[in-house]
MILO-974221 format. One record per atom (N, C-alpha, C, O): x, y, z; residue in one letter. Coordinates in steps of 0.05 Angstrom, whole numbers, padded with zeros to 5 digits, always signed. Example, Ala and Ser with C-alpha at 12.3 -4.5 7.8 and 13.67 -1.06 7.14 Angstrom:
2
+00264-00114+00156A+00246-00090+00156A+00264-00066+00156A+00285-00066+00169A+00257-00045+00142S+00273-00021+00143S+00258+00001+00157S+00268+00023+00161S
***
This chain:
211
-00151+00734+00019L-00160+00706+00017L-00142+00688+00033L-00118+00692+00035L-00154+00667+00045Q-00139+00648+00060Q-00122+00630+00042Q-00132+00620+00022Q-00097+00627+00049E-00079+00610+00034E-00086+00581+00037E-00090+00571+00059E-00089+00566+00015P-00095+00537+00016P-00073+00522+00031P-00050+00532+00031P-00079+00500+00043P-00058+00484+00058P-00037+00473+00039P-00041+00471+00015P-00014+00467+00051A+00008+00456+00035A+00006+00425+00032A+00016+00414+00013A-00008+00413+00050T-00013+00384+00049T-00042+00378+00052T-00057+00394+00064T-00051+00356+00042L-00079+00348+00043L-00081+00319+00051L-00069+00302+00038L-00095+00313+00073E-00099+00286+00081E-00129+00279+00079E-00146+00294+00089E-00135+00257+00066C-00163+00249+00062C-00167+00221+00073C-00150+00204+00069C-00190+00216+00085T-00198+00189+00093T-00224+00183+00079T-00244+00197+00083T-00224+00162+00064I-00248+00153+00049I-00257+00126+00062I-00243+00106+00058I-00279+00126+00076T-00286+00103+00091T-00314+00093+00084T-00331+00108+00073T-00319+00068+00089Q-00346+00056+00085Q-00353+00042+00111Q-00344+00020+00117Q-00370+00055+00127D-00379+00043+00153D-00355+00035+00170D-00355+00013+00181D-00336+00052+00172V-00312+00045+00188V-00315+00055+00216V-00321+00078+00222V-00310+00036+00235D-00309+00043+00263D-00281+00037+00273D-00268+00019+00263D-00273+00052+00293S-00247+00045+00306S-00250+00018+00319S-00271+00010+00328S-00227+00004+00321I-00227-00023+00332I-00221-00023+00362I-00202-00011+00370I-00239-00035+00377S-00235-00035+00406S-00215-00056+00414S-00212-00076+00399S-00202-00053+00436P-00182-00073+00445P-00195-00101+00449P-00182-00121+00445P-00221-00101+00457E-00234-00127+00461E-00238-00143+00436E-00237-00168+00437E-00242-00130+00413E-00247-00144+00389E-00222-00147+00371E-00223-00160+00350E-00200-00135+00379R-00176-00135+00362R-00167-00163+00355R-00159-00168+00332R-00167-00182+00374E-00157-00209+00369E-00174-00224+00348E-00164-00243+00336E-00199-00215+00345E-00217-00229+00327E-00214-00219+00298E-00226-00230+00280E-00199-00198+00294L-00197-00184+00269L-00169-00184+00257L-00149-00184+00271L-00168-00185+00230K-00143-00182+00216K-00144-00155+00200K-00163-00151+00185K-00124-00139+00204V-00123-00113+00191V-00101-00114+00170V-00078-00116+00176V-00110-00112+00145S-00091-00114+00122S-00092-00087+00107S-00112-00073+00106S-00069-00081+00094A-00067-00057+00078A-00050-00061+00053A-00032-00078+00053A-00056-00046+00033K-00039-00044+00009K-00032-00015+00005K-00050+00002+00004K-00006-00009+00003L+00003+00018+00001L+00013+00024-00027L+00032+00011-00036L+00000+00042-00040F+00007+00050-00067F+00023+00076-00066F+00013+00097-00058F+00049+00075-00073L+00066+00098-00072L+00066+00113-00098L+00068+00100-00120L+00065+00139-00097S+00067+00156-00121S+00093+00171-00122S+00101+00182-00143S+00107+00171-00100D+00132+00186-00097D+00155+00167-00090D+00151+00149-00074D+00178+00171-00103P+00201+00153-00097P+00212+00155-00069P+00228+00138-00061P+00204+00176-00054D+00213+00179-00027D+00201+00158-00009D+00177+00157-00005D+00218+00140+00002S+00208+00118+00019S+00198+00126+00046S+00186+00110+00061S+00204+00151+00054S+00197+00160+00081S+00167+00161+00085S+00157+00161+00108S+00152+00162+00064G+00123+00163+00066G+00110+00138+00076G+00088+00138+00086G+00125+00115+00075I+00115+00090+00084I+00108+00090+00114I+00087+00082+00123I+00127+00100+00130K+00123+00102+00159K+00099+00119+00165K+00083+00113+00183K+00097+00142+00152D+00075+00160+00156D+00048+00147+00150D+00029+00151+00164D+00047+00132+00128A+00022+00119+00119A+00013+00099+00140A-00010+00097+00146A+00032+00082+00149V+00026+00062+00169V+00016+00074+00195V-00003+00065+00207V+00030+00095+00203K+00023+00109+00228K-00006+00121+00226K-00021+00118+00245K-00012+00132+00203K-00039+00144+00200K-00060+00123+00199K-00082+00127+00209K-00054+00100+00186A-00074+00078+00185A-00079+00067+00213A-00102+00062+00220A-00058+00063+00229C-00061+00054+00256C-00078+00073+00273C-00095+00065+00288C-00073+00099+00269S-00087+00119+00284S-00117+00119+00276S-00134+00121+00293S-00122+00117+00250A-00150+00118+00241A-00166+00095+00251A-00190+00097+00256A-00153+00072+00255L-00167+00047+00263L-00164+00042+00293L-00175+00023+00304L-00149+00059+00307S-00144+00055+00336S-00131+00029+00342S-00139+00015+00361S-00110+00022+00326V-00095-00003+00331V-00066+00004+00334V-00057+00026+00325V-00050-00014+00346S-00022-00009+00349S-00005-00020+00327S+00018-00012+00323S-00017-00039+00311Q-00002-00051+00289Q-00021-00061+00268Q-00044-00066+00273Q-00010-00063+00243L-00025-00075+00221L-00015-00104+00218L+00008-00109+00220L-00034-00122+00212D-00026-00150+00209D-00010-00155+00184D+00007-00172+00184D-00016-00141+00162S-00001-00145+00138S-00002-00119+00121S-00022-00106+00120S+00020-00114+00107V+00021-00091+00089V+00035-00101+00063V+00057-00112+00064V+00022-00096+00041I+00033-00102+00015I+00041-00075+00002I+00026-00056+00002I+00065-00074-00009I+00076-00050-00021I+00073-00050-00051I+00079-00070-00064I+00064-00028-00062A+00063-00024-00091A+00081+00000-00097A+00073+00023-00093A+00106-00005-00107P+00124+00018-00112P+00113+00037-00132P+00095+00030-00147P+00124+00062-00133P+00114+00081-00152P+00119+00072-00181P+00138+00058-00186P+00101+00080-00199P+00104+00072-00227P+00131+00080-00238P+00141+00102-00232P+00142+00063-00255L+00168+00070-00268L+00164+00085-00293L+00142+00085-00305L+00185+00098-00302E+00184+00111-00328E+00180+00091-00350E+00188+00067-00347E+00169+00100-00372D+00165+00082-00395D+00191+00068-00403D+00211+00082-00407D+00190+00042-00407G+00214+00028-00415G+00231+00017-00393G+00248+00000-00397G+00226+00027-00368A+00242+00018-00345A+00230-00007-00333A+00206-00011-00334A+00247-00024-00322S+00238-00049-00310S+00244-00048-00280S+00264-00038-00271S+00225-00059-00264L+00229-00060-00236L+00253-00078-00229L+00255-00100-00240L+00269-00069-00211S+00293-00085-00203S+00295-00085-00172S+00281-00071-00158S+00314-00102-00163L+00318-00103-00134L+00327-00077-00123L+00319-00069-00101L+00343-00062-00137S+00353-00036-00127S+00330-00016-00124S+00331+00001-00107S+00309-00019-00141H+00286-00002-00139H+00271-00009-00113H+00261+00009-00099H+00269-00035-00107L+00253-00044-00084L+00266-00040-00057L+00252-00035-00037L+00292-00041-00057Q+00307-00042-00031Q+00300-00019-00012Q+00295-00024+00012Q+00299+00007-00021P+00293+00028-00001P+00266+00025+00012P+00262+00030+00036P+00246+00016-00004Y+00219+00012+00007Y+00218-00012+00026Y+00205-00011+00046Y+00232-00033+00018W+00232-00057+00035W+00246-00052+00062W+00238-00062+00082W+00268-00037+00061E+00282-00031+00085E+00264-00015+00104E+00265-00018+00129E+00248+00003+00093E+00230+00019+00110E+00209+00000+00122E+00202+00003+00146E+00199-00019+00107L+00180-00038+00117L+00192-00055+00139L+00179-00061+00159L+00217-00064+00135E+00231-00080+00155E+00233-00066+00181E+00230-00078+00203E+00239-00040+00180T+00241-00024+00205T+00214-00024+00220T+00213-00025+00244T+00192-00023+00205L+00166-00022+00217L+00158-00050+00229L+00144-00051+00248L+00168-00071+00216V+00164-00098+00228V+00180-00100+00254V+00170-00110+00274V+00204-00091+00253Q+00221-00092+00277Q+00211-00076+00300Q+00215-00082+00324Q+00197-00054+00294S+00185-00037+00315S+00157-00047+00322S+00143-00034+00338S+00148-00069+00310Q+00122-00082+00315Q+00099-00065+00307Q+00077-00067+00318Q+00103-00048+00286S+00081-00033+00275S+00067-00050+00253S+00044-00045+00246S+00081-00069+00242I+00070-00088+00222I+00079-00116+00230I+00101-00120+00240I+00061-00135+00225V+00068-00163+00230V+00081-00176+00206V+00102-00188+00208V+00068-00174+00182A+00079-00187+00158A+00078-00167+00135A+00061-00150+00133A+00098-00170+00116I+00100-00152+00094I+00101-00168+00068I+00111-00190+00067I+00089-00156+00047G+00087-00170+00021G+00093-00152-00002G+00096-00127+00001G+00094-00163-00026T+00100-00149-00050T+00078-00152-00071T+00058-00166-00066T+00081-00139-00093S+00061-00141-00114S+00075-00141-00141S+00094-00126-00146S+00066-00158-00159D+00074-00159-00187D+00104-00166-00190D+00117-00156-00209D+00115-00183-00173L+00142-00192-00177L+00142-00219-00192L+00126-00237-00185L+00159-00222-00211D+00162-00248-00224D+00180-00266-00207D+00190-00257-00186D+00185-00290-00216K+00200-00309-00199K+00228-00299-00194K+00238-00302-00171K+00241-00288-00214V+00269-00280-00211V+00271-00257-00191V+00289-00258-00173V+00254-00237-00193L+00256-00214-00174L+00247-00222-00146L+00258-00212-00127L+00227-00239-00144L+00218-00249-00118L+00240-00264-00104L+00245-00261-00080L+00255-00280-00119E+00277-00295-00108E+00300-00277-00099E+00311-00281-00078E+00305-00257-00115Q+00326-00237-00108Q+00319-00223-00082Q+00336-00219-00065Q+00294-00214-00080L+00285-00200-00056L+00286-00219-00032L+00295-00211-00010L+00277-00243-00035Y+00277-00262-00013Y+00305-00268-00002Y+00310-00268+00022Y+00324-00271-00020Q+00351-00277-00012Q+00365-00253+00001Q+00382-00256+00019Q+00358-00229-00007W+00370-00205+00003W+00358-00195+00030W+00372-00186+00047W+00332-00198+00032A+00317-00186+00054A+00322-00199+00081A+00327-00223+00083A+00323-00182+00102Q+00324-00193+00129Q+00296-00203+00138Q+00294-00225+00149Q+00276-00188+00132V+00248-00196+00137V+00237-00206+00110V+00234-00191+00091V+00231-00232+00109K+00224-00244+00083K+00195-00236+00075K+00178-00233+00092K+00190-00234+00049P+00163-00229+00040P+00144-00252+00047P+00151-00275+00042P+00121-00246+00058S+00102-00267+00065S+00082-00272+00043S+00068-00293+00042S+00080-00253+00024S+00061-00256+00002S+00070-00240-00022S+00088-00223-00020S+00059-00247-00045N+00064-00233-00070N+00039-00232-00086N+00027-00253-00093N+00029-00209-00093Q+00005-00206-00109Q+00012-00208-00139Q+00032-00197-00148Q-00005-00221-00154V-00002-00224-00183V-00026-00212-00197V-00049-00219-00190V-00022-00195-00216N-00044-00183-00231N-00052-00202-00254N-00037-00206-00273N-00075-00214-00251L-00084-00233-00271L-00093-00220-00298L-00098-00234-00317L-00094-00193-00298A-00100-00180-00323A-00077-00183-00343A-00082-00184-00367A-00053-00185-00333S-00029-00188-00350S-00019-00217-00349S+00000-00224-00363S-00032-00234-00333C-00022-00261-00330C-00047-00278-00322C-00054-00280-00299C-00059-00291-00342C-00084-00305-00338C-00081-00329-00319C-00099-00337-00305C-00057-00341-00320V-00051-00365-00304V-00026-00360-00288V-00007-00348-00299V-00025-00368-00263M+00000-00365-00248M+00023-00379-00261M+00020-00403-00267M+00045-00366-00266P+00068-00379-00278P+00078-00402-00260P+00081-00399-00236P+00082-00426-00272P+00090-00450-00256P+00115-00446-00240P+00116-00455-00217P+00135-00431-00251E+00160-00428-00236E+00156-00410-00212E+00168-00414-00191E+00138-00390-00215L+00131-00373-00192L+00116-00388-00170L+00121-00386-00147L+00097-00405-00179T+00082-00421-00161T+00099-00440-00145T+00096-00444-00121T+00118-00453-00159A+00136-00472-00146A+00154-00459-00126A+00158-00469-00104A+00165-00435-00133Y+00183-00421-00115Y+00167-00412-00090Y+00177-00415-00068Y+00144-00401-00094A+00128-00391-00072A+00120-00414-00053A+00121-00411-00028A+00114-00437-00064K+00107-00461-00047K+00132-00470-00031K+00129-00476-00007K+00155-00470-00044E+00179-00479-00030E+00187-00461-00006E+00196-00471+00014E+00182-00435-00009Y+00190-00416+00012Y+00167-00405+00027Y+00169-00384+00041Y+00144-00418+00025D+00120-00410+00041D+00112-00381+00037D+00107-00366+00056D+00111-00373+00011I+00102-00346+00004I+00074-00348-00008I+00070-00363-00028I+00056-00335+00003Q+00028-00336-00006Q+00025-00320-00032Q+00033-00297-00033Q+00014-00333-00053L+00008-00319-00078L-00021-00310-00078L-00039-00326-00074L-00025-00284-00083L-00051-00272-00083L-00056-00260-00111L-00037-00255-00126L-00081-00255-00118T-00087-00242-00143T-00099-00214-00138T-00110-00209-00117T-00095-00197-00157H-00108-00170-00155H-00114-00160-00183H-00105-00171-00203H-00130-00139-00184S-00137-00127-00209S-00134-00096-00207S-00149-00081-00221S-00115-00088-00191D-00111-00059-00187D-00098-00046-00211D-00080-00059-00223D-00106-00022-00219P-00092-00008-00240P-00064+00001-00230P-00059+00002-00206P-00046+00008-00249K-00020+00017-00241K-00021+00043-00224K-00006+00047-00206K-00040+00059-00232E-00044+00085-00217E-00072+00084-00205E-00092+00086-00219E-00074+00080-00178L-00099+00076-00165L-00118+00100-00168L-00141+00097-00174L-00106+00123-00163I-00121+00148-00166I-00106+00165-00187I-00086+00178-00180I-00116+00166-00212P-00102+00182-00232P-00100+00212-00224P-00117+00222-00210P-00078+00224-00231M-00072+00251-00222M-00095+00271-00230M-00103+00287-00214M-00105+00268-00255L-00126+00286-00264L-00151+00283-00247L-00164+00302-00240L-00158+00258-00240S-00182+00253-00224S-00179+00265-00196S-00198+00276-00186S-00155+00263-00185F-00150+00274-00159F-00152+00305-00160F-00165+00317-00142F-00141+00317-00180Q-00141+00346-00182Q-00170+00356-00186Q-00177+00377-00176Q-00186+00341-00201E-00214+00349-00204E-00229+00347-00177E-00246+00364-00172E-00222+00327-00161A-00234+00325-00135A-00226+00348-00117A-00242+00358-00100A-00201+00357-00119V-00191+00380-00104V-00207+00405-00111V-00216+00420-00093V-00212+00409-00136I-00227+00432-00145I-00255+00431-00134I-00266+00452-00125I-00267+00408-00134A-00295+00405-00125A-00298+00408-00095A-00318+00418-00085A-00277+00400-00080S-00280+00400-00051S-00269+00425-00037S-00281+00433-00017S-00248+00436-00047V-00236+00459-00033V-00236+00485-00050V-00224+00505-00042V-00248+00483-00073Q-00250+00506-00091Q-00222+00519-00096Q-00219+00543-00096Q-00203+00502-00101D-00175+00511-00106D-00171+00511-00137D-00169+00490-00149D-00169+00534-00148N-00166+00536-00177N-00138+00528-00186N-00133+00525-00210N-00119+00525-00168L-00092+00517-00174L-00089+00487-00168L-00069+00478-00157L-00109+00472-00176A-00109+00443-00170A-00086+00428-00183A-00078+00407-00173A-00075+00439-00205Y-00053+00426-00218Y-00028+00425-00201Y-00009+00411-00207Y-00028+00441-00179E-00005+00442-00161E-00005+00418-00141E+00014+00413-00127E-00028+00404-00140W-00031+00382-00121W-00023+00356-00134W-00031+00349-00156W-00006+00340-00119I+00001+00313-00128I-00002+00294-00105I+00004+00301-00082I-00011+00270-00111T-00013+00250-00090T+00014+00238-00084T+00030+00234-00102T+00019+00233-00058K+00044+00221-00049K+00040+00191-00044K+00057+00175-00051K+00017+00184-00033W+00011+00156-00029W-00019+00152-00024W-00033+00171-00016W-00028+00128-00030V-00055+00120-00024V-00054+00093-00009V-00041+00075-00019V-00067+00091+00013L-00067+00066+00029L-00096+00056+00029L-00114+00070+00038L-00099+00031+00020R-00125+00018+00022R-00125-00003+00044R-00107-00020+00044R-00143-00002+00062Y-00143-00022+00084Y-00169-00037+00085Y-00190-00028+00075Y-00168-00060+00097S-00192-00076+00102S-00189-00090+00129S-00168-00098+00137S-00212-00091+00143V-00213-00104+00169V-00230-00129+00165V-00254-00128+00158V-00218-00152+00170I-00231-00178+00164I-00236-00193+00190I-00218-00195+00208I-00260-00205+00193V-00266-00222+00216V-00253-00249+00211V-00261-00263+00192V-00234-00256+00227K-00218-00281+00222K-00235-00306+00221K-00231-00322+00203K-00253-00309+00239S-00268-00334+00241S-00288-00338+00218S-00295-00361+00212S-00296-00316+00206R-00316-00318+00185R-00306-00311+00157R-00319-00316+00137R-00282-00299+00156G-00271-00291+00131G-00286-00270+00116G-00284-00269+00091G-00301-00253+00130I-00316-00232+00117I-00303-00205+00124I-00290-00201+00145I-00308-00185+00106I-00297-00158+00110I-00316-00143+00129I-00339-00139+00122I-00306-00134+00151K-00321-00118+00170K-00322-00089+00161K-00343-00076+00163K-00300-00079+00151S-00299-00052+00142S-00275-00048+00123S-00256-00064+00123S-00276-00027+00107K-00253-00021+00089K-00253+00009+00083K-00274+00022+00087K-00231+00018+00074G-00229+00047+00068G-00203+00054+00056G-00185+00037+00051G-00199+00080+00050Y-00175+00090+00038Y-00164+00114+00054Y-00180+00130+00065Y-00138+00117+00054L-00125+00141+00064L-00109+00152+00041L-00095+00137+00027L-00111+00178+00036V-00097+00191+00014V-00081+00214+00025V-00091+00231+00041V-00056+00216+00017Y-00039+00238+00025Y-00029+00252+00001Y-00017+00240-00017Y-00033+00278+00000A-00025+00294-00023A-00009+00319-00014A-00013+00328+00008A+00007+00329-00032K+00023+00353-00025K+00021+00373-00048K+00018+00366-00071K+00022+00398-00040R+00020+00420-00059R+00048+00428-00068R+00065+00436-00052R+00053+00426-00094I+00079+00433-00105I+00076+00460-00119I+00061+00462-00138I+00091+00479-00110R+00089+00506-00123R+00109+00508-00146R+00133+00502-00143R+00099+00515-00169Y+00116+00517-00193Y+00125+00545-00197Y+00140+00551-00217Y
***
């Protein structure tokens, strides 16, 4: 029997076409990267694969969603720093124009802003846990020109069990429990002048862990 691959790359698209050089200036390419693994090296790989899939040299904005923390743990600046440093490197190499965060309160957003070389341009807030934007967060974001956005994403975009079931269905691998997702990147291509979504899709990267 043929040995299943050690890594799995999936592209889930909806009417996605590569972007031609002629239309690039008319479009904004945004992405949100959901990390499942604490290893920050996956960020560069995710951005590279997104650029390749869309035939572009850079993404206009990338929002980072760090991997879920253990129960009882709170997100801190030390958790964010490795991921942010990786994003800063990609900005400096012109692979990304602007970088943003998700689910940071005013205190943590301020800590990140003061520490970072490349400042966050946006911060997403989940209105499921916060029906109204906190006034102190709104005031700080306005003062430092940080765009506040809303989202309704779950903590785990693709639950592990759902992914493993998809593996079984697609590659007939009975050892699906050995597969774990490393990251999921969701991208959207927006027509700047009209504010409409031209295309959107997902990139998923998974690795087989042998027990």
